[in-house]
BAGULO-395420 format. One line per 5 residues: their letters; for each residue x, y, z of N, C-alpha, C. Coordinates in nm, 3 decimals, always signed. Layout:
a) X,Y,Z,X,Y,Z,X,Y,Z ~ ...
This chain:
mrtvl) +0.105,-0.130,+0.003,-0.027,-0.005,+0.006,+0.091,+0.115,+0.014 ~ +0.085,+0.234,-0.090,+0.158,+0.328,-0.093,+0.046,+0.446,-0.029 ~ +0.166,+0.484,+0.064,+0.149,+0.618,+0.133,+0.160,+0.769,+0.061 ~ +0.095,+0.864,-0.018,+0.104,+0.938,-0.086,+0.148,+1.095,-0.016 ~ +0.230,+1.146,-0.038,+0.290,+1.260,+0.020,+0.275,+1.397,-0.036
vialm) +0.191,+1.478,+0.024,+0.167,+1.590,-0.044,+0.240,+1.722,+0.017 ~ +0.368,+1.767,-0.018,+0.443,+1.896,+0.017,+0.388,+2.017,-0.076 ~ +0.383,+2.129,+0.008,+0.356,+2.239,-0.021,+0.481,+2.342,-0.005 ~ +0.526,+2.387,-0.113,+0.625,+2.513,-0.116,+0.587,+2.623,-0.112 ~ +0.636,+2.734,-0.078,+0.566,+2.890,-0.068,+0.712,+2.986,-0.064
slaag) +0.695,+3.027,-0.145,+0.827,+3.146,-0.144,+0.790,+3.288,-0.111 ~ +0.814,+3.337,-0.028,+0.802,+3.482,+0.032,+0.875,+3.571,+0.011 ~ +0.890,+3.729,-0.072,+0.978,+3.791,-0.057,+1.006,+3.846,+0.093 ~ +1.167,+3.877,+0.105,+1.176,+3.962,+0.209,+1.275,+4.041,+0.233 ~ +1.197,+4.186,+0.188,+1.310,+4.310,+0.176,+1.289,+4.312,-0.001
cdaqk) +1.386,+4.390,-0.037,+1.422,+4.435,-0.167,+1.520,+4.367,-0.265 ~ +1.629,+4.324,-0.189,+1.742,+4.249,-0.216,+1.726,+4.075,-0.151 ~ +1.667,+4.033,-0.125,+1.653,+3.911,-0.043,+1.514,+3.849,-0.044 ~ +1.554,+3.726,-0.090,+1.434,+3.623,-0.108,+1.469,+3.481,-0.022 ~ +1.347,+3.428,+0.043,+1.390,+3.317,+0.116,+1.244,+3.225,+0.121
tvqsp) +1.311,+3.080,+0.088,+1.244,+3.031,+0.086,+1.185,+2.925,+0.182 ~ +1.040,+2.939,+0.213,+0.972,+2.845,+0.380,+0.875,+2.742,+0.293 ~ +0.939,+2.622,+0.333,+0.863,+2.515,+0.353,+0.736,+2.488,+0.457 ~ +0.635,+2.455,+0.425,+0.539,+2.421,+0.484,+0.540,+2.301,+0.564 ~ +0.483,+2.275,+0.666,+0.452,+2.129,+0.734,+0.441,+2.042,+0.642
ttvva) +0.478,+1.886,+0.635,+0.447,+1.793,+0.581,+0.315,+1.719,+0.575 ~ +0.247,+1.709,+0.497,+0.080,+1.683,+0.497,+0.080,+1.524,+0.446 ~ +0.060,+1.447,+0.502,+0.045,+1.339,+0.499,-0.119,+1.320,+0.449 ~ -0.182,+1.234,+0.321,-0.313,+1.209,+0.308,-0.314,+1.051,+0.352 ~ -0.432,+1.026,+0.389,-0.415,+0.887,+0.421,-0.501,+0.822,+0.278
pksvt) -0.463,+0.735,+0.274,-0.496,+0.628,+0.186,-0.655,+0.565,+0.171 ~ -0.740,+0.564,+0.057,-0.867,+0.503,+0.096,-0.806,+0.349,+0.098 ~ -0.918,+0.287,+0.218,-0.930,+0.174,+0.204,-0.961,+0.081,+0.083 ~ -0.877,-0.023,+0.058,-0.905,-0.100,-0.026,-0.900,-0.225,-0.003 ~ -1.059,-0.272,-0.087,-1.121,-0.398,-0.055,-1.130,-0.485,-0.173
apqfs) -1.075,-0.586,-0.187,-1.087,-0.696,-0.315,-1.243,-0.719,-0.319 ~ -1.273,-0.710,-0.467,-1.418,-0.771,-0.484,-1.494,-0.892,-0.388 ~ -1.582,-0.851,-0.399,-1.637,-0.961,-0.330,-1.656,-1.091,-0.460 ~ -1.716,-1.063,-0.584,-1.691,-1.173,-0.671,-1.630,-1.097,-0.789 ~ -1.549,-1.197,-0.818,-1.454,-1.180,-1.013,-1.464,-1.296,-1.072
epglt) -1.498,-1.271,-1.186,-1.535,-1.363,-1.282,-1.434,-1.342,-1.415 ~ -1.377,-1.434,-1.485,-1.330,-1.449,-1.582,-1.371,-1.432,-1.675 ~ -1.333,-1.419,-1.815,-1.399,-1.400,-1.943,-1.416,-1.497,-2.023 ~ -1.494,-1.520,-2.111,-1.496,-1.635,-2.183,-1.540,-1.612,-2.369 ~ -1.441,-1.655,-2.434,-1.457,-1.641,-2.576,-1.490,-1.820,-2.652
akivd) -1.557,-1.787,-2.732,-1.626,-1.946,-2.762,-1.682,-1.887,-2.925 ~ -1.708,-2.046,-3.008,-1.749,-2.016,-3.156,-1.885,-2.143,-3.142 ~ -1.925,-2.125,-3.235,-2.065,-2.114,-3.233,-2.107,-2.169,-3.386 ~ -2.124,-2.316,-3.443,-2.133,-2.367,-3.535,-2.279,-2.446,-3.579 ~ -2.317,-2.454,-3.683,-2.423,-2.517,-3.730,-2.389,-2.669,-3.736
avtkq) -2.491,-2.734,-3.650,-2.475,-2.892,-3.635,-2.462,-2.943,-3.747 ~ -2.501,-2.917,-3.827,-2.512,-3.009,-4.009,-2.415,-2.989,-4.096 ~ -2.392,-2.799,-4.118,-2.307,-2.813,-4.218,-2.148,-2.751,-4.189 ~ -2.183,-2.745,-4.048,-2.036,-2.731,-3.948,-2.002,-2.568,-3.979 ~ -2.095,-2.478,-4.039,-2.058,-2.342,-4.067,-2.069,-2.281,-3.944
plqga) -1.969,-2.157,-3.934,-2.030,-2.060,-3.840,-2.177,-1.998,-3.854 ~ -2.173,-2.003,-3.719,-2.325,-1.897,-3.689,-2.336,-1.766,-3.666 ~ -2.366,-1.668,-3.741,-2.349,-1.534,-3.713,-2.453,-1.480,-3.648 ~ -2.496,-1.376,-3.539,-2.578,-1.324,-3.493,-2.644,-1.466,-3.396 ~ -2.608,-1.548,-3.383,-2.660,-1.595,-3.240,-2.621,-1.503,-3.127
lifgy) -2.722,-1.536,-3.033,-2.733,-1.417,-2.909,-2.700,-1.493,-2.750 ~ -2.598,-1.430,-2.699,-2.539,-1.529,-2.620,-2.594,-1.390,-2.494 ~ -2.670,-1.455,-2.367,-2.724,-1.404,-2.274,-2.725,-1.457,-2.153 ~ -2.753,-1.376,-2.035,-2.800,-1.417,-1.919,-2.777,-1.366,-1.779 ~ -2.772,-1.402,-1.711,-2.746,-1.299,-1.561,-2.718,-1.359,-1.455
yatqt) -2.617,-1.304,-1.368,-2.573,-1.371,-1.284,-2.682,-1.353,-1.123 ~ -2.701,-1.443,-1.037,-2.782,-1.385,-0.938,-2.715,-1.464,-0.828 ~ -2.706,-1.435,-0.692,-2.666,-1.501,-0.573,-2.807,-1.588,-0.519 ~ -2.744,-1.660,-0.421,-2.876,-1.765,-0.419,-2.832,-1.786,-0.238 ~ -2.953,-1.815,-0.166,-2.946,-1.830,-0.029,-3.016,-1.953,-0.017
ggvgg) -2.941,-2.027,+0.097,-3.009,-2.195,+0.118,-3.181,-2.210,+0.154 ~ -3.264,-2.273,+0.103,-3.330,-2.287,+0.170,-3.379,-2.366,+0.267 ~ -3.536,-2.401,+0.269,-3.575,-2.457,+0.377,-3.591,-2.604,+0.314 ~ -3.513,-2.707,+0.388,-3.535,-2.852,+0.301,-3.411,-2.868,+0.211 ~ -3.318,-2.788,+0.222,-3.220,-2.775,+0.143,-3.233,-2.734,-0.022
grgla) -3.360,-2.640,-0.040,-3.390,-2.572,-0.147,-3.316,-2.416,-0.139 ~ -3.317,-2.400,-0.239,-3.295,-2.227,-0.298,-3.338,-2.105,-0.330 ~ -3.270,-1.991,-0.247,-3.409,-1.876,-0.298,-3.263,-1.787,-0.360 ~ -3.373,-1.716,-0.421,-3.295,-1.628,-0.510,-3.231,-1.501,-0.390 ~ -3.102,-1.449,-0.354,-3.045,-1.370,-0.264,-3.079,-1.200,-0.351
eqvrs) -3.000,-1.219,-0.455,-2.968,-1.069,-0.546,-2.926,-1.096,-0.667 ~ -2.966,-1.062,-0.743,-2.958,-1.016,-0.893,-2.801,-0.920,-0.921 ~ -2.718,-1.006,-0.960,-2.537,-0.939,-0.980,-2.553,-0.850,-1.089 ~ -2.602,-0.946,-1.195,-2.548,-0.861,-1.361,-2.626,-0.904,-1.471 ~ -2.670,-0.866,-1.561,-2.751,-0.889,-1.670,-2.617,-0.881,-1.775
fetqt) -2.624,-0.934,-1.865,-2.524,-0.978,-1.977,-2.585,-0.986,-2.133 ~ -2.548,-0.976,-2.223,-2.579,-1.000,-2.390,-2.506,-0.966,-2.439 ~ -2.468,-1.051,-2.579,-2.338,-1.038,-2.686,-2.402,-1.139,-2.783 ~ -2.359,-1.141,-2.878,-2.379,-1.239,-2.996,-2.228,-1.236,-3.093 ~ -2.271,-1.369,-3.193,-2.131,-1.426,-3.255,-2.138,-1.299,-3.395
dangv) -2.005,-1.311,-3.428,-1.949,-1.208,-3.541,-1.960,-1.324,-3.676 ~ -1.937,-1.307,-3.753,-1.933,-1.353,-3.893,-1.884,-1.491,-3.883 ~ -1.794,-1.498,-3.778,-1.693,-1.606,-3.771,-1.761,-1.722,-3.651 ~ -1.871,-1.687,-3.622,-1.920,-1.760,-3.526,-1.843,-1.713,-3.379 ~ -1.789,-1.635,-3.373,-1.723,-1.615,-3.215,-1.806,-1.517,-3.141
ftlpa) -1.794,-1.538,-3.018,-1.865,-1.448,-2.923,-1.704,-1.430,-2.784 ~ -1.745,-1.301,-2.744,-1.642,-1.286,-2.599,-1.744,-1.224,-2.513 ~ -1.748,-1.294,-2.395,-1.829,-1.219,-2.271,-1.700,-1.196,-2.185 ~ -1.661,-1.040,-2.201,-1.513,-0.985,-2.087,-1.503,-1.041,-1.931 ~ -1.420,-0.995,-1.891,-1.403,-1.063,-1.764,-1.453,-0.941,-1.660
wntgd) -1.506,-0.923,-1.542,-1.572,-0.856,-1.440,-1.548,-0.893,-1.328 ~ -1.561,-0.788,-1.263,-1.599,-0.800,-1.095,-1.696,-0.707,-1.008 ~ -1.723,-0.714,-0.907,-1.850,-0.637,-0.837,-1.790,-0.522,-0.747 ~ -1.701,-0.488,-0.791,-1.624,-0.385,-0.731,-1.647,-0.355,-0.600 ~ -1.667,-0.238,-0.516,-1.669,-0.240,-0.397,-1.822,-0.269,-0.383
rvikg) -1.910,-0.311,-0.424,-2.040,-0.357,-0.421,-2.070,-0.472,-0.316 ~ -2.134,-0.449,-0.228,-2.170,-0.568,-0.116,-2.287,-0.625,-0.173 ~ -2.297,-0.760,-0.170,-2.374,-0.846,-0.231,-2.453,-0.942,-0.124 ~ -2.550,-0.965,-0.152,-2.645,-1.052,-0.064,-2.606,-1.185,-0.140 ~ -2.603,-1.291,-0.046,-2.586,-1.428,-0.072,-2.483,-1.496,-0.122
eamsl) -2.466,-1.626,-0.190,-2.381,-1.678,-0.222,-2.362,-1.697,-0.365 ~ -2.258,-1.730,-0.447,-2.228,-1.795,-0.573,-2.251,-1.945,-0.577 ~ -2.427,-1.977,-0.663,-2.437,-2.101,-0.648,-2.498,-2.110,-0.807 ~ -2.575,-2.180,-0.792,-2.614,-2.219,-1.000,-2.672,-2.154,-1.060 ~ -2.666,-2.011,-1.002,-2.749,-1.911,-1.110,-2.619,-1.832,-1.156
fpmia) -2.473,-1.844,-1.125,-2.351,-1.777,-1.138,-2.245,-1.814,-1.256 ~ -2.315,-1.804,-1.367,-2.411,-1.735,-1.445,-2.490,-1.838,-1.494 ~ -2.631,-1.779,-1.496,-2.754,-1.819,-1.623,-2.694,-1.780,-1.780 ~ -2.661,-1.870,-1.823,-2.612,-1.857,-1.957,-2.664,-1.924,-2.063 ~ -2.725,-1.835,-2.183,-2.818,-1.916,-2.283,-2.746,-1.878,-2.418
iykpg) -2.773,-1.947,-2.506,-2.774,-1.912,-2.656,-2.892,-1.987,-2.720 ~ -2.943,-1.860,-2.791,-3.043,-1.849,-2.909,-3.005,-1.813,-3.031 ~ -3.086,-1.862,-3.140,-3.078,-1.804,-3.258,-3.197,-1.905,-3.347 ~ -3.287,-1.774,-3.416,-3.417,-1.834,-3.456,-3.397,-1.964,-3.550 ~ -3.468,-2.053,-3.528,-3.428,-2.171,-3.633,-3.362,-2.274,-3.582
yemvh) -3.329,-2.256,-3.431,-3.210,-2.333,-3.373,-3.271,-2.353,-3.221 ~ -3.232,-2.521,-3.167,-3.265,-2.550,-3.051,-3.240,-2.374,-2.955 ~ -3.262,-2.398,-2.804,-3.237,-2.301,-2.733,-3.163,-2.386,-2.612 ~ -3.039,-2.337,-2.606,-2.969,-2.406,-2.493,-2.904,-2.352,-2.384 ~ -2.945,-2.370,-2.263,-2.854,-2.279,-2.169,-2.798,-2.374,-2.011
qngks) -2.696,-2.312,-1.986,-2.628,-2.383,-1.880,-2.632,-2.308,-1.740 ~ -2.556,-2.347,-1.647,-2.576,-2.240,-1.513,-2.494,-2.302,-1.428 ~ -2.415,-2.275,-1.354,-2.344,-2.325,-1.269,-2.257,-2.184,-1.161 ~ -2.129,-2.207,-1.079,-2.145,-2.149,-0.972,-2.020,-2.008,-1.034 ~ -1.975,-2.051,-1.161,-1.894,-1.966,-1.261,-1.885,-1.971,-1.418
iaqwr) -1.828,-1.894,-1.477,-1.846,-1.859,-1.611,-1.692,-1.958,-1.649 ~ -1.609,-1.991,-1.571,-1.532,-2.112,-1.592,-1.588,-2.254,-1.599 ~ -1.674,-2.281,-1.523,-1.730,-2.397,-1.560,-1.826,-2.417,-1.673 ~ -1.840,-2.330,-1.761,-1.881,-2.331,-1.902,-1.853,-2.453,-1.982 ~ -1.912,-2.526,-2.080,-1.847,-2.612,-2.129,-1.946,-2.645,-2.280
pktgv) -1.883,-2.609,-2.416,-1.965,-2.638,-2.534,-1.980,-2.785,-2.537 ~ -2.123,-2.751,-2.616,-2.123,-2.936,-2.662,-2.064,-2.951,-2.806 ~ -1.956,-2.980,-2.764,-1.868,-3.010,-2.951,-1.841,-3.164,-2.962 ~ -1.936,-3.265,-2.906,-1.888,-3.380,-2.936,-1.738,-3.438,-2.954 ~ -1.643,-3.358,-2.940,-1.547,-3.411,-2.915,-1.457,-3.458,-2.806
vgaty) -1.413,-3.596,-2.771,-1.360,-3.646,-2.644,-1.264,-3.571,-2.643 ~ -1.250,-3.526,-2.471,-1.123,-3.459,-2.429,-1.087,-3.287,-2.456 ~ -1.205,-3.257,-2.530,-1.206,-3.113,-2.567,-1.153,-3.000,-2.437 ~ -1.088,-2.922,-2.448,-1.053,-2.825,-2.334,-1.032,-2.701,-2.382 ~ -1.030,-2.586,-2.259,-0.979,-2.481,-2.330,-0.837,-2.409,-2.307
elkdn) -0.824,-2.337,-2.362,-0.684,-2.244,-2.367,-0.717,-2.103,-2.243 ~ -0.673,-2.093,-2.169,-0.633,-1.985,-2.069,-0.549,-1.855,-2.088 ~ -0.598,-1.750,-2.155,-0.530,-1.620,-2.193,-0.585,-1.514,-2.130 ~ -0.479,-1.446,-2.056,-0.541,-1.345,-1.999,-0.662,-1.323,-1.920 ~ -0.680,-1.429,-1.830,-0.773,-1.454,-1.758,-0.906,-1.435,-1.828
vydwt) -0.904,-1.511,-1.981,-1.008,-1.585,-2.058,-0.998,-1.715,-2.083 ~ -1.129,-1.782,-2.079,-1.128,-1.905,-2.108,-1.180,-1.899,-2.252 ~ -1.057,-1.942,-2.312,-1.076,-1.952,-2.503,-1.120,-2.093,-2.532 ~ -1.241,-2.125,-2.638,-1.322,-2.237,-2.644,-1.306,-2.254,-2.793 ~ -1.233,-2.155,-2.854,-1.231,-2.120,-3.019,-1.223,-2.257,-3.096
kypyv) -1.113,-2.325,-3.033,-1.083,-2.486,-3.093,-1.177,-2.516,-3.123 ~ -1.290,-2.540,-2.974,-1.359,-2.668,-3.000,-1.483,-2.568,-3.002 ~ -1.553,-2.554,-3.138,-1.707,-2.476,-3.115,-1.797,-2.586,-3.061 ~ -1.913,-2.493,-3.022,-2.063,-2.537,-2.977,-2.133,-2.560,-3.104 ~ -2.173,-2.672,-3.074,-2.266,-2.737,-3.211,-2.405,-2.706,-3.178
lqpvk) -2.419,-2.616,-3.254,-2.609,-2.577,-3.233,-2.717,-2.636,-3.336 ~ -2.793,-2.718,-3.287,-2.897,-2.798,-3.369,-3.009,-2.704,-3.432 ~ -2.992,-2.713,-3.548,-3.131,-2.649,-3.623,-3.281,-2.760,-3.555 ~ -3.339,-2.683,-3.579,-3.471,-2.759,-3.491,-3.568,-2.802,-3.644 ~ -3.635,-2.916,-3.642,-3.718,-2.950,-3.769,-3.812,-2.920,-3.751
teqer) -3.922,-2.883,-3.684,-4.033,-2.887,-3.701,-4.073,-2.702,-3.673 ~ -4.209,-2.670,-3.680,-4.249,-2.528,-3.651,-4.279,-2.518,-3.565 ~ -4.331,-2.652,-3.430,-4.333,-2.658,-3.308,-4.250,-2.617,-3.192 ~ -4.112,-2.743,-3.243,-4.012,-2.698,-3.198,-3.938,-2.548,-3.189 ~ -3.921,-2.487,-3.289,-3.913,-2.365,-3.301,-4.001,-2.295,-3.233
yfals) -4.097,-2.290,-3.205,-4.182,-2.201,-3.120,-4.126,-2.215,-2.969 ~ -4.121,-2.353,-2.932,-4.082,-2.410,-2.796,-3.931,-2.340,-2.793 ~ -3.889,-2.324,-2.858,-3.715,-2.300,-2.864,-3.724,-2.152,-2.824 ~ -3.859,-2.057,-2.880,-3.864,-1.939,-2.876,-3.922,-1.893,-2.719 ~ -3.992,-1.966,-2.668,-4.047,-1.960,-2.565,-3.997,-1.993,-2.457
dsava) -3.858,-2.083,-2.450,-3.772,-2.116,-2.379,-3.667,-2.045,-2.381 ~ -3.637,-1.947,-2.443,-3.506,-1.845,-2.466,-3.576,-1.699,-2.341 ~ -3.688,-1.726,-2.297,-3.691,-1.640,-2.161,-3.636,-1.656,-2.047 ~ -3.622,-1.805,-2.016,-3.538,-1.858,-1.923,-3.439,-1.770,-1.840 ~ -3.310,-1.707,-1.965,-3.205,-1.669,-1.901,-3.194,-1.512,-1.917
mmfig) -3.372,-1.482,-1.863,-3.343,-1.341,-1.872,-3.407,-1.290,-1.737 ~ -3.336,-1.190,-1.667,-3.389,-1.131,-1.540,-3.378,-1.006,-1.537 ~ -3.422,-0.936,-1.545,-3.466,-0.744,-1.513,-3.418,-0.691,-1.404 ~ -3.306,-0.616,-1.425,-3.261,-0.554,-1.303,-3.303,-0.429,-1.301 ~ -3.371,-0.403,-1.204,-3.474,-0.253,-1.179,-3.577,-0.197,-1.323
ecgwe) -3.610,-0.114,-1.278,-3.762,-0.066,-1.387,-3.698,-0.047,-1.536 ~ -3.559,-0.023,-1.560,-3.570,-0.040,-1.714,-3.413,-0.135,-1.737 ~ -3.444,-0.241,-1.685,-3.342,-0.374,-1.722,-3.349,-0.454,-1.841 ~ -3.456,-0.394,-1.917,-3.511,-0.468,-2.008,-3.397,-0.447,-2.152 ~ -3.349,-0.320,-2.114,-3.242,-0.273,-2.226,-3.141,-0.332,-2.229
ayakt) -3.062,-0.376,-2.142,-2.980,-0.486,-2.115,-2.973,-0.611,-2.216 ~ -3.096,-0.618,-2.263,-3.139,-0.738,-2.355,-3.206,-0.678,-2.489 ~ -3.156,-0.605,-2.532,-3.235,-0.523,-2.678,-3.205,-0.610,-2.770 ~ -3.098,-0.654,-2.807,-3.069,-0.744,-2.947,-3.192,-0.859,-2.916 ~ -3.198,-0.892,-2.798,-3.243,-1.035,-2.806,-3.418,-1.025,-2.770
llaqh) -3.423,-0.935,-2.727,-3.593,-0.889,-2.711,-3.622,-0.904,-2.874 ~ -3.530,-0.778,-2.935,-3.588,-0.754,-3.089,-3.599,-0.917,-3.170 ~ -3.515,-1.000,-3.147,-3.527,-1.121,-3.192,-3.640,-1.220,-3.174 ~ -3.624,-1.196,-3.032,-3.795,-1.274,-3.000,-3.905,-1.189,-3.069 ~ -3.908,-1.096,-3.067,-4.019,-1.002,-3.123,-4.043,-1.051,-3.263
nelkd) -3.944,-1.028,-3.357,-3.938,-1.051,-3.479,-3.987,-1.230,-3.527 ~ -3.935,-1.330,-3.440,-3.972,-1.434,-3.443,-4.117,-1.454,-3.404 ~ -4.169,-1.426,-3.310,-4.275,-1.433,-3.286,-4.375,-1.396,-3.418 ~ -4.371,-1.257,-3.460,-4.455,-1.191,-3.548,-4.434,-1.322,-3.683 ~ -4.316,-1.306,-3.701,-4.282,-1.464,-3.833,-4.334,-1.547,-3.788
wyarn) -4.323,-1.622,-3.649,-4.443,-1.784,-3.666,-4.545,-1.743,-3.692 ~ -4.613,-1.610,-3.641,-4.736,-1.633,-3.670,-4.815,-1.605,-3.781 ~ -4.711,-1.513,-3.844,-4.778,-1.524,-4.020,-4.747,-1.685,-4.077 ~ -4.642,-1.727,-4.049,-4.649,-1.856,-4.129,-4.746,-1.946,-4.088 ~ -4.800,-2.000,-3.939,-4.834,-2.060,-3.886,-4.995,-2.077,-3.842
apagy) -5.036,-1.943,-3.840,-5.177,-1.915,-3.835,-5.243,-1.907,-3.971 ~ -5.413,-1.942,-3.940,-5.463,-1.972,-4.051,-5.517,-1.857,-4.113 ~ -5.568,-1.791,-4.195,-5.604,-1.698,-4.282,-5.729,-1.619,-4.190 ~ -5.738,-1.504,-4.122,-5.807,-1.452,-4.056,-5.822,-1.445,-3.888 ~ -5.726,-1.531,-3.885,-5.656,-1.558,-3.712,-5.603,-1.441,-3.636
lkkdg) -5.542,-1.391,-3.732,-5.438,-1.305,-3.655,-5.543,-1.144,-3.700 ~ -5.474,-1.077,-3.602,-5.493,-0.892,-3.579,-5.460,-0.833,-3.713 ~ -5.474,-0.724,-3.733,-5.364,-0.638,-3.790,-5.233,-0.574,-3.723 ~ -5.224,-0.601,-3.566,-5.078,-0.587,-3.557,-5.005,-0.727,-3.538 ~ -5.078,-0.806,-3.610,-4.996,-0.949,-3.616,-5.039,-1.062,-3.490
ypnga) -5.083,-1.029,-3.419,-5.132,-1.094,-3.273,-5.216,-1.177,-3.300 ~ -5.270,-1.305,-3.251,-5.355,-1.357,-3.249,-5.506,-1.305,-3.231 ~ -5.624,-1.339,-3.218,-5.758,-1.262,-3.195,-5.785,-1.385,-3.066 ~ -5.800,-1.292,-2.981,-5.859,-1.382,-2.874,-6.007,-1.412,-2.860 ~ -6.072,-1.331,-2.916,-6.198,-1.354,-2.954,-6.220,-1.538,-3.039
marpa) -6.143,-1.549,-3.126,-6.188,-1.659,-3.196,-6.132,-1.780,-3.158 ~ -6.208,-1.916,-3.154,-6.133,-2.012,-3.110,-5.981,-2.067,-3.164 ~ -5.932,-2.132,-3.108,-5.799,-2.153,-3.142,-5.778,-2.287,-3.218 ~ -5.711,-2.255,-3.332,-5.730,-2.413,-3.436,-5.656,-2.516,-3.381 ~ -5.709,-2.618,-3.428,-5.620,-2.741,-3.375,-5.491,-2.785,-3.391
alqri) -5.423,-2.669,-3.494,-5.278,-2.712,-3.525,-5.216,-2.628,-3.395 ~ -5.299,-2.527,-3.354,-5.194,-2.445,-3.266,-5.263,-2.493,-3.083 ~ -5.315,-2.558,-3.093,-5.386,-2.621,-2.946,-5.260,-2.623,-2.861 ~ -5.148,-2.683,-2.892,-5.030,-2.701,-2.807,-4.936,-2.604,-2.775 ~ -4.983,-2.467,-2.843,-4.915,-2.382,-2.832,-4.980,-2.280,-2.730
dmvfe) -4.889,-2.188,-2.618,-4.878,-2.117,-2.537,-4.907,-1.949,-2.616 ~ -5.022,-1.896,-2.642,-5.010,-1.815,-2.741,-4.992,-1.697,-2.639 ~ -4.894,-1.571,-2.710,-4.846,-1.484,-2.648,-4.895,-1.367,-2.758 ~ -4.955,-1.258,-2.684,-5.032,-1.180,-2.752,-4.977,-1.033,-2.730 ~ -4.863,-1.044,-2.691,-4.792,-0.898,-2.713,-4.647,-0.920,-2.635
svvdr) -4.548,-0.842,-2.746,-4.390,-0.912,-2.687,-4.368,-0.807,-2.597 ~ -4.239,-0.820,-2.570,-4.178,-0.726,-2.446,-4.160,-0.587,-2.535 ~ -4.122,-0.605,-2.682,-4.056,-0.489,-2.733,-4.216,-0.412,-2.793 ~ -4.325,-0.469,-2.776,-4.471,-0.388,-2.812,-4.468,-0.326,-2.692 ~ -4.478,-0.403,-2.566,-4.520,-0.380,-2.430,-4.441,-0.256,-2.390
mrrea) -4.282,-0.299,-2.422,-4.231,-0.105,-2.346,-4.253,+0.008,-2.474 ~ -4.282,-0.032,-2.590,-4.340,+0.089,-2.670,-4.483,+0.136,-2.657 ~ -4.571,+0.081,-2.607,-4.690,+0.086,-2.535,-4.692,+0.130,-2.432 ~ -4.620,+0.114,-2.322,-4.561,+0.202,-2.184,-4.537,+0.281,-2.202 ~ -4.416,+0.312,-2.283,-4.386,+0.437,-2.302,-4.450,+0.541,-2.353
lvagi) -4.538,+0.517,-2.434,-4.639,+0.611,-2.511,-4.744,+0.667,-2.402 ~ -4.795,+0.509,-2.326,-4.868,+0.568,-2.195,-4.828,+0.699,-2.137 ~ -4.675,+0.635,-2.086,-4.645,+0.718,-1.967,-4.596,+0.866,-2.032 ~ -4.541,+0.872,-2.160,-4.503,+1.032,-2.195,-4.376,+1.090,-2.153 ~ -4.415,+1.187,-2.098,-4.237,+1.264,-2.011,-4.240,+1.206,-1.885
kwpcr) -4.311,+1.114,-1.846,-4.278,+1.060,-1.695,-4.215,+0.902,-1.727 ~ -4.182,+0.855,-1.862,-4.114,+0.735,-1.902,-3.974,+0.743,-1.865 ~ -3.923,+0.671,-1.777,-3.801,+0.676,-1.711,-3.672,+0.603,-1.788 ~ -3.734,+0.544,-1.883,-3.626,+0.475,-1.952,-3.604,+0.503,-2.083 ~ -3.489,+0.463,-2.137,-3.488,+0.495,-2.309,-3.559,+0.513,-2.389
dpqqv) -3.583,+0.546,-2.489,-3.702,+0.540,-2.546,-3.708,+0.413,-2.658 ~ -3.784,+0.347,-2.626,-3.761,+0.152,-2.646,-3.781,+0.181,-2.846 ~ -3.810,+0.286,-2.918,-3.830,+0.281,-3.053,-3.666,+0.341,-3.087 ~ -3.565,+0.429,-2.986,-3.476,+0.399,-2.990,-3.392,+0.293,-3.032 ~ -3.430,+0.241,-2.929,-3.350,+0.146,-2.842,-3.386,-0.036,-2.961
ffkk) -3.509,-0.018,-2.990,-3.498,-0.135,-3.083,-3.510,-0.127,-3.236 ~ -3.535,+0.004,-3.273,-3.562,+0.030,-3.427,-3.480,+0.177,-3.458 ~ -3.379,+0.191,-3.365,-3.287,+0.289,-3.391,-3.334,+0.421,-3.455 ~ -3.482,+0.461,-3.467,-3.574,+0.569,-3.491,-3.603,+0.640,-3.414
């Protein structure tokens, strides 16, 4: 720990032909207390490819959250505090990176258990997969390669040599279930927590509208692209839990109602850059 010394020097004129330098007393500034972060996580770099073509998947969304937990009655676990939300997506080479981070001087309730982090991979037309653990260091890609392992570089776990193999879905029903399951790895922090998942929420919004357009019978959808709740559900859609408003549309509606009292960023700007 370094002690910082602040020394003030002052020159005073003494008469017409003499000058004398006087040194003020030494002032010692006490250093701030330095405490190690309660939680510190390494980074992760990985690659995602199509299971059939083995080609890189661009635009796959990687998102989730960190939350601490407490032990519950009978050995169960309860949520203590949400610590962090995150989101990124793969580039043209199918590669994504989640940077290392720490909690700084925040005091966090609970312990790092099975939601530290919850991390998901989602791309419309593919299976939705997620993992959870006590650290991002425990993340493992589904490679199909025996003995696959990472390289540790500058506190980043690099899995790019062994890509995560993502399976395309085969039916429209599987595609809808993948969309529905993609919400499992989201947890909003505060009133404007949805902003952290802007790319994923927009992808979900577009996939939902497109799915309805492809699968709903003529006359079943309203002008806004959602099902008409007054009509009997067609037999082909009986096993689907119909959604009548995406988070994107809900945020736009709530912002319009709130007007100048809206506390978050403009949803139109966040999602559509307009």
